[in-house]
C-alpha positions in Angstrom: 4.1 31.0 27.8 1.7 28.9 25.8 2.5 25.4 24.6 3.9 25.4 21.1 1.6 24.2 18.4 1.9 20.6 17.1 3.1 22.1 13.8 6.0 24.0 15.4 6.9 21.0 17.6 6.9 18.8 14.5 9.1 21.3 12.6 11.6 21.4 15.5 11.7 17.6 15.6 12.2 17.1 11.9 15.0 19.6 11.9 16.8 17.6 14.7 16.7 14.4 12.7 19.2 13.0 10.2 18.1 13.2 6.5 17.1 9.5 6.3 14.9 9.8 9.4 13.4 13.0 8.1 12.3 11.1 4.9 10.9 8.3 7.1 8.9 10.8 9.1 7.6 12.5 6.0 6.6 9.1 4.5 4.8 8.2 7.7 3.0 11.6 7.8 1.9 11.1 4.2 0.7 7.6 5.1 -1.4 9.0 8.0 -2.8 11.8 5.9 -3.9 9.4 3.2 -5.3 6.9 5.7 -7.3 9.4 7.7 -8.4 11.6 4.7 -12.1 12.3 5.2 -14.7 12.1 2.4 -12.3 11.6 -0.4 -13.1 9.2 -3.2 -10.9 6.2 -3.6 -8.5 6.9 -6.5 -8.4 4.6 -9.5 -5.7 2.0 -9.7 -2.7 3.0 -11.7 -2.5 1.0 -14.9 0.9 -0.7 -15.0 1.1 -3.3 -17.7 2.2 -6.8 -16.6 5.5 -7.5 -18.3 6.3 -10.8 -20.0 8.0 -13.3 -17.8 7.4 -11.3 -14.6 8.5 -12.9 -11.4 6.3 -13.0 -8.3 8.3 -10.5 -6.4 8.2 -8.0 -9.2 4.4 -8.6 -9.5 3.9 -7.7 -5.9 5.9 -4.5 -6.4 3.8 -3.7 -9.5 0.5 -4.4 -7.8 1.5 -2.3 -4.7 2.3 0.6 -7.1 -0.9 -0.1 -9.0 -3.1 -0.1 -5.8 -1.4 2.4 -3.4 -4.7 3.1 -1.7 -4.9 -0.5 -0.3 -3.7 -1.2 3.2 -0.9 -3.8 2.8 -1.7 -5.3 6.2 -5.2 -6.3 4.9 -3.6 -8.1 2.0 -0.8 -9.8 4.0 -2.5 -13.1 4.8 -3.7 -13.9 1.3 -0.6 -12.6 -0.5 1.9 -14.3 1.9 0.2 -17.7 1.5 0.5 -17.3 -2.3 4.1 -16.3 -2.1 4.8 -19.3 0.2 3.0 -21.6 -2.3 5.3 -20.3 -5.0 8.6 -20.3 -3.1 8.2 -23.4 -1.0 5.9 -25.6 -3.0 6.9 -24.6 -6.5 3.6 -23.3 -7.6 4.0 -21.7 -11.1 4.7 -17.9 -11.1 2.1 -17.2 -13.7 -0.8 -18.7 -11.8 0.3 -17.1 -8.5 0.5 -13.7 -10.3 -3.0 -14.2 -11.7 -4.3 -14.9 -8.2 -2.4 -11.9 -6.8 -4.0 -9.6 -9.4 -7.4 -11.0 -8.4 -6.8 -10.4 -4.7 -5.7 -6.8 -5.3 -8.8 -6.2 -7.5 -11.1 -7.8 -4.9 -9.7 -5.6 -2.1 -10.0 -2.5 -4.3 -13.6 -3.3 -4.9 -14.2 -3.8 -1.2 -12.6 -0.5 -0.4 -14.7 1.4 -3.0 -17.8 -0.3 -1.7 -16.8 0.6 1.9 -16.2 4.2 0.9 -19.5 4.5 -0.9 -21.4 2.9 2.1 -22.2 -0.3 0.4 -20.3 -2.7 2.6 
């Protein structure tokens, strides 16, 4: 008897999991599919307007939704230091959010350049 295909093994595994873990597995599969997609153009950022009096946490959520194509791990060092400056040192939210927006834009441009072979 031949080994079952990866697809049939995955279907059996997903059926054996509770609903919450099925959702996690699906999200992980979508992440992998997006990360390893070949020869696809980088999508444009989603235009989500910056609300008045936005706090830094809400700004991070908005920027992650605006730039879903970016790898959060690559942003972690820069964004966490800004979050820390805001939370621990009292840096004003507006200036931190301005810088966060610039970081996300910069990483998006680097990703586009990388995809087009200009890096």
